[in-house]
C-alpha positions as CSV (number, residue, x, y, z in Angstrom):
1,M,116.2,107.1,111.6
2,R,115.1,106.2,108.0
3,L,114.2,109.0,105.6
4,I,112.3,108.8,102.3
5,R,114.5,110.4,99.7
6,S,112.9,111.7,96.5
7,G,115.2,109.7,94.3
8,K,113.9,106.5,95.8
9,L,110.3,107.3,95.0
10,D,110.6,106.0,91.4
11,R,107.3,104.2,90.9
12,T,103.8,105.6,90.4
13,V,101.1,103.9,92.5
14,T,97.4,104.4,92.4
15,I,95.4,104.2,95.6
16,L,92.0,102.6,95.0
17,R,88.9,102.7,97.3
18,C,85.6,101.0,97.0
19,G,82.7,103.2,96.0
20,P,79.5,103.3,98.0
21,S,77.5,100.1,98.5
22,T,73.9,99.9,97.2
23,D,71.0,98.1,98.6
24,D,68.4,96.7,96.2
25,G,66.1,95.5,98.9
26,K,67.3,91.9,98.7
27,Q,71.0,92.3,99.1
28,T,73.8,94.8,99.5
29,I,76.0,95.2,96.5
30,Q,79.5,96.3,97.2
31,G,80.7,99.3,95.3
32,T,83.4,99.0,92.6
33,L,87.0,100.1,93.1
34,Q,87.6,103.7,92.1
35,P,90.9,105.5,91.7
36,L,91.4,107.8,94.7
37,A,94.8,109.3,94.1
38,T,98.2,108.7,92.5
39,R,101.4,108.9,94.5
40,S,105.1,108.3,93.9
41,A,106.4,105.4,95.8
42,S,109.4,103.1,96.5
43,V,108.4,99.5,96.0
44,K,110.4,96.5,97.1
45,P,109.7,92.8,97.9
46,K,109.5,92.3,101.6
47,M,109.3,88.5,102.0
48,G,107.9,85.5,100.1
49,R,106.1,82.4,101.2
50,E,104.3,79.5,99.7
51,V,100.6,78.9,100.5
52,T,99.1,75.5,100.2
53,E,95.4,75.6,99.4
54,A,92.8,73.3,97.9
55,A,93.9,74.2,94.4
56,G,97.6,73.5,95.1
57,R,100.6,75.6,96.0
58,E,100.8,79.3,95.3
59,G,103.7,81.6,95.9
60,R,102.9,85.0,97.5
61,T,105.3,87.8,97.9
62,V,104.6,90.6,100.4
63,M,105.6,93.9,98.8
64,S,106.6,97.0,100.7
65,F,105.3,100.4,99.3
66,W,106.9,103.5,100.9
67,M,105.2,106.9,100.2
68,R,105.5,110.3,101.7
69,A,103.0,111.0,104.4
70,D,100.2,113.4,103.5
71,S,96.6,114.0,104.4
72,L,95.5,111.1,102.1
73,T,98.2,108.5,102.7
74,V,97.8,108.6,106.5
75,T,94.0,107.8,106.1
76,V,94.5,104.7,103.9
77,T,93.1,101.5,105.6
78,T,93.2,97.8,104.8
79,E,89.9,98.2,103.0
80,D,91.8,100.2,100.3
81,V,94.1,98.6,97.6
82,L,97.1,99.8,95.6
83,Q,97.7,99.4,91.9
84,L,101.1,99.2,90.3
85,D,101.8,98.4,86.6
86,G,98.3,96.9,86.1
87,V,98.5,94.7,89.2
88,V,96.2,95.3,92.2
89,Y,97.7,94.7,95.6
90,E,95.6,94.1,98.8
91,L,96.9,95.6,102.0
92,V,97.7,93.0,104.6
93,A,98.4,95.4,107.5
94,P,97.5,98.9,108.6
95,P,99.9,101.6,107.3
96,I,103.2,101.9,109.3
97,P,104.6,105.4,110.0
98,V,108.2,105.9,108.8
99,G,110.6,108.2,110.5
100,R,109.1,111.2,112.3
101,G,105.9,111.2,110.3
102,D,107.9,111.8,107.1
103,G,106.4,108.8,105.3
104,V,104.2,105.7,105.5
105,E,104.9,102.1,104.6
106,F,102.2,99.7,103.2
107,L,102.6,95.9,103.2
108,A,100.6,94.3,100.4
109,V,100.2,91.2,98.3
110,A,99.1,90.8,94.7
111,G,95.4,89.8,94.9
112,G,92.8,88.4,92.6
113,L,91.1,91.7,92.2
114,P,90.2,93.1,88.8
115,V,92.5,95.7,87.3
116,V,91.0,99.2,87.4
117,T,91.3,101.5,84.4
118,A,90.8,105.2,84.7
119,P,87.6,106.5,83.0
């Protein structure tokens, strides 16, 4: 059994969620990313891979974010994103429960999303 120890939660991560969409009659405009909460986390690289696309090769590293389970972290979905040190990470999988409900693990990659600053 793996436990999340307080000493390992040494990084501060912001959970971001898109605000409500608006419809102007012609199109639906997606809401902007808004800070939802800040949590302590343990962050480690999980695996890396190279992706070949039209623009060339790009290295992508999947990061593992471990946080304590609470009423907010257990409701995070792949529609939400995480921000760490000015970099926005897109979730690539649903949250994974850790231990006996003690924590939750998020797998994410650095995305091309804009950095969000608190108002």
